[in-house]
N, C-alpha and C positions, 0 to 999 in steps of 0.2 A: 234457360231459353229468354228471358226478357234481356239479361246481359247482351248477347249474342245478337240481338237486334239492334241493342243501343248502340253498339260497336260498328255495326253494319252502318247506321246513320251516320257517326260520325267519320266514317271514313269516306261515304258519298261528299258529307259536306264539306270535309278539306279538300277533297279532289276538286269539287268545284269550284271551292275557292281559287286554289291553285290554278286551275286551268282559264280563269276569268283571263277574257282577251280587254286591256287597256290602253290596246293602240286607236288611235283615233283625237278625236278634239273634245276636250273639257271645259266647259264654259260656267264660271261663278261670278259673284259680285260681292266686290269687297266694299264693305262701310267704313271710310276713313272720314272723322270726324264731319259724320253727315253727309261727304259726297260719296256717291255712288259712283265706281269704277269695275268698268266689266274687265273680267281676268280672261284669256284664253290660252290654255295648256294644248300643244301638239303633240302627242308621243309618237314613238315609230318604233319597231323591234330591232334591234341589233344582233350579230351574233353574240355577244356578249350579256346583251340583256336590254336597255333601253336607252333611248336619248329623246331629250324634246326641245320646244321654243315656246317661248309664251308672249303673246300679243297683250297689247293694253291700247283697244280700240278708242276711248274716248281720250288718252293721251296721243292717240296717233302714232305710238310705236308698234312694230311688229317682227317677229322673226329672234326676238330676243332668246339669245343662246342659254339654255339651261344647262350648267354646268355639272348637276349631278340629279341623276334620275333613278331609284330604287322602285323595286315593288316584290315587297318579301309578306308572306302570308296574305296577309288581307288590307297591310297599309304602306299609301305611297308617299314616298318620301324627294321632296325636290329640292335644288339650291341652287341660288343664281350668287356667286361667292362674292364676283364685284359691286354688287347693289347690295350687298347684307340681308339678302334675301332667301329665306326657309318655307317651306310647306310639309305639311305632314297632315295628312288625313285615312281615315278609317271607312273602308268599304262597308258601306250600309245600301240594304236594296237600292244596287244599282246605281248608288252616288257614293262620293267621298265624300267625309263629312269632318273636316279638321280647322286647322289652325295654320293662320297665315303670318309671318314675322318679319319685321324688315325693322332696324336701327332701334333694337331694344321693345320694340311695340309687337303687341300679338292684336290680332283681328281674327275673329270667325271666318271662315271661308268655306263654301261646299260648292262642290264641282259635280257636275251633272253632263250628260251627254245633248240633251235639250238644250236650244237656245233659249237663255234667259233675257228677260227685258227688264227693264230699272224702273222703279215704282216713280208715277208722275208725281212732280211735285208741284207743291200749290204755290203760287206765286202771282198773289190776286191783284198788284201793282202792274204787270205787264201788260201795254195796251196792246188790242187785239185790233185786226184790221177789220172794215176800212177806219184809216185813221180821218179825224175832220179835218185835215189839213195837208200840204203838197208834200210830195218826198220825192226824193230823186238820187239814185245812184249816182256818183260821182268818181272820177280818176282826176289828180291833180301830179304833178309834179316836182319832186325834190331835183333840181337841176345841177345843184354841186354834190349830191351822190348820187345823180343817175339811176334814178329810181323812180317807181310811179307808185303811188298810194293811193287806195282805194277806200271810199267812204260813201256815208250817206248824207245829204243835205235836207234837211227839213224848213219849211217855212210856214207861216202862219195861214198864207194864202201864196197861191201861184203868182198872182201882181201885187206888186207894191213895192216898200223900201223899210226894211227890217233892222234893228239890231241885231247882234248875231255874237254868238260864241262859239269857240273851237274847245272842245272837249279834250284833255290829254291825261291818258292814263296813269296808274302805278305801275309799280314793279312786274316784271315778267311781261311773255309773250301774251298779248292780249287783244281781242277783237275790238269793234267799234261801239259793243255793247260794254266793254269791260266785261266779259262774262269771265265769274269765277264765283266759285262755293255754289254751285246753281242756280245763280244772281245773274241779273243783266243789268246792275244800276245807270250805267248811261243811256241805255235805251229807256229806262224809267224817267230820267232827269229832262232826257232830250223832249221826251214825250208832254213833259209838265210844263218845260219852258215854252215849246214850241205852242201849245196851246192857249199860254199867256203871251202872245204877240210877239217871243223872241225867236227869232232864227238859229239852228245848232249845225255844226259841223262835226260830226266825229267819224273817227276812218280807224281801219285796223291799224295797229304798230307795225313797223317795218319788219318783213321779212314773215308776218302771220297771216292767216285766215289769205286774202287777196291782194294782200301788198306785196311788191317787192322789197328786195333788199336782206341783209344780213342780220337776223336780230342780236347773235351770238356775239357779233364783234363789236358792236354799238355800245355807245354810253349816254349816259344823260345827256351831254352836250350833242351827241348826234341825234337825239329825239329833238330836240330843239331846235335843228335846222329843218327838220318834218314839221314842226310848228309854225314856222318862218314860210314855208311850203305852202303851208294852207290858207296861210292870212294873203299872201300874193295870189293865191287861187281866189279867194272870197272877194279882192278887189276888182276882180274882173268880170264877177257878176252884178248886174243890174239891178238886184233886189235889194243888194246890201247896203245899208246903210254904210259908209266908209270912216266915216267919224264916232261911229257906235260898234267899236269890233271889240270883243273880249275874249279872255282865255279862262276857264276853269279846269284847275289840275288838281286831281287827288291824289294823294298820298306822295311817291314819285313825280308825278303830275306839278304837285306843289312846289316842286326843286325845279322842275322845267320851266314853268309860267313866268317868274320872276327873272330868271336868265333870257327869255324872250323878249320881257316888256324893258328891260335894261337898255338894251339894244335896239328894240322896233321903236319908233313912235306913231306907228301906225294903231298899238294897242292902247285902249281908252281906259280899258279897267282888268282886273283881275281877281280872281276868287280861289282862294287856296283851302282846297278842303284837304284836312289833314296833311296840310304842307309843315317842312319840318324848318327847324329855326337853328338847331344844333348841327354841329359836324357829325357825319355820318357814322363814324367810329361808337361816339358817344351814344348816337341816336341805337346802335343796334346792341349796345352794352344795355341801355337802359331798358329795352325791347326785351332782351331774355332775360333780365331779372323779374321785371313786373309782370310775362308772363310765367315766370318759373314758380313765382311767390303764387300767384291766382291757382297756378294747377297743384298746390302743394308740394312741390320739389323741397326736399331739405335745406336747410340753409348750407349744411357743409357741404353739400354737391353744388348747389346756386354758387358757393364762391369756389370751388374748385373750377367749374365753368368760365368763372367771369376771369380767374386768372389765365387761363389757358387763352381765352379769346382775347381779353386787354392785351397779352403778349404777341399773340399773333397778328393783332390789328396793329399794334405800336410799329411790328415789323415792316408791314407796308405801309404804313404812314410814311417811315423815313426810306423806303427804297427808291432808287435811281435805276437797277439793273434788274432784267426780267430775272434773267438765267440765276442772277444770286439773291434774286427775292424767292426763287423757288426752291433754293439749296438752302437758304437761313430756315425758312417756313421747315422744311423736311425735319431738319436737324431739332428744330425748337419741338415739333410734335412728336418726336423720336421721344427727346429728353422727357417730355410731359407724362408720354403712356409710360415710362418706367417709373415715373414719381409716383403715378396713379394707375399700377397696373387692374386691367378689366374693369375700370369705371367707364371711362369714354368711349371705346370702343364696342361698336355694335357686335352682337354676336351674330355668328356665321359670316364675319367677314373679317380676313386675314390684315394683319397689322399694315404691311405695305399698300393693299389696295384702299386700307382708311388713310392713312397717310397721301396716299396720291390725291385720293378724291377731296378731301382738304384741300389740299395745296391747289388744283384745279378749281377748286372755287373759288380761294382767296385771289388767284393771280386771273383770273377772269378780265377781261377790260372793264366791262360792268362795274365789277364789286369792287376794284383797284380805285376807280375813279369817284363810285358813292362813300368808300372809306374816308377818302382824303378829304372830300369836297366839304366845305364851310358854304352854306346859305347866304352869313350874313352879308359879304359884298356884293351878291348880286342885288340883295333887298333895298342895301343903301343907297345904287343906283334906279331904283323904281319910284317914278314918279306919277302914274296915273294911280285912279282910284283902285285900293286894296280892300277887298271882304277876308278874313281869314277864319275860318269856322273847325272847330274840335269838339269831338263828342268827349262827354267827361269819364267815358268809362273806354276811351281808347287805349290798348295796349301797347299797340306798334308805333304809335306817333301821340305820347302821353301828351296830353294840354296843358297841364301844370307847367312842363319845361318849355315845351315849343310856341306856343301862342306868346308869353313873353320875350321869347329871343327874337320872333320876326316882328315883333312889336317895335322893340327896342332897336334892330338894324333900321327898320321905316322910318322911326324918328332922328335916329343921327342921320341919317341920308334928308332929312326935312322935309318927308313927303307930309302932305298937308290934308288928305284924304282916309283917313285909315278906321277901319270899322274891325274890332277883334270881338268874337263872341266862342262861348264855350257852353254847349248843348247840353243838356242833363241828360244822364242814362241814356246816351248815344254810344256805339262802339266806334270800329275805324270804318266799318261802311255806312256809318249815320245810321244803325237800326237801333229801335229800341230794343234792349238788351237786359239782361243780367248780372254776367260775368263780364263781358268784354272780350274775354277768350276767343280764339280763333275760330276752335274748334265748335262755336255756338254758332256763325254766320250760318252755315247751311242750314241749322235747323230751323231758323227763324223764319217763318214765311213773309214779313216783311223784306223789301228791299230797302227802300230808304223812308226814314220818318216825315210823315207829311210835313212836322214841324223846321225841318232842314230846307227841304224844298220851298216852302214860302221863304224864309230868310232869304234865301239866294236868289227868288225872283223877285221880291217886294225892292231889295238891295239895288238890284241893275234897272231895275225900273224907274229909280229913281237916281235922276240925273246931275 
């Protein structure tokens, strides 16, 4: 009798699982290197099974087609082949408990029908309104590009005449706060400077947030023209001391600032925060090696990656024709996949999709310009005051290689006012850190080290 009851319960349980309606919206939060990314899967029933799309609200992506949606017994499987994404979850107590995979990495991800909210991050340095200074939303025009750029101008007081800095963001589309990894470095920096008597103009990158333009087709040279437009705008403001206009560039911004300063007599000083002094391809190879070592990747794997990347970068550096470049890169990567089968391509992504993705990235206007660009010639032309700051634990723009290269170029150009500082224990974002790895950025409460803020401010104030 007990066996019969058990079998009846088993049949009822199995039937209820098979009858589970999984259509509709499923929500989850992906934790990637300390960043919280909301993901939404929208599942619909078809004649043959299921279809679905994926939204990533925090990345502004919606309706991404899911190439495979399978639900068997209690297991849901989703795949987006061209992005190398896979998800597999088991239905438990009204939710799917599973794993999200992309580019060879795995992250836990649970999906529920309830709307999920991200945990509030602790960022104690972010200023809270009302600010003890004047803040104004502004629009200025890059006439050469025929675009309007939106930003914020902060002044120590509404009336008066003040020194001013233009903040220049690092690589990737970023807003006026240089918001990344859950931090707003430029908001914190502008607040500190303005409280100390220095006006600040920060703005959204072209094609980002409230600024017009096409970010994807732009290079560092195009972004330099946006800085020129910012300077022209500041010269129209009565509150600005036109003889004391400076630029502060972070990372790629540290490339852009010397380009502008070398050709604009209105720039009185520049501050390079993790600015580069070596050519782009050399920097990328060094960056990949140092991050790989710090991440514990075996030497054999690092050498394979270096061989592939250096070969690909060399093709880009020597290229003169876009179509030939794409063909040469595709042939090179195809050959390398044969030499190192299964090692370089993420699981869940076809060989052709992987190669096309890599070729598209390497042949983008920005990447081609960056790989080929040597900052030394522009630095040699800079005659204004220069402060170059790097963090000792910066693995993206290593201080030991870049600070001496920056100094050498400035000295070669006979610049008479050079200050070079390596700040101990700071990473690429100038946070006090343990490893310097990018996956540590979001985990740290600190946005910018007070030591870095003080060095920048006191240097600007000394004329």
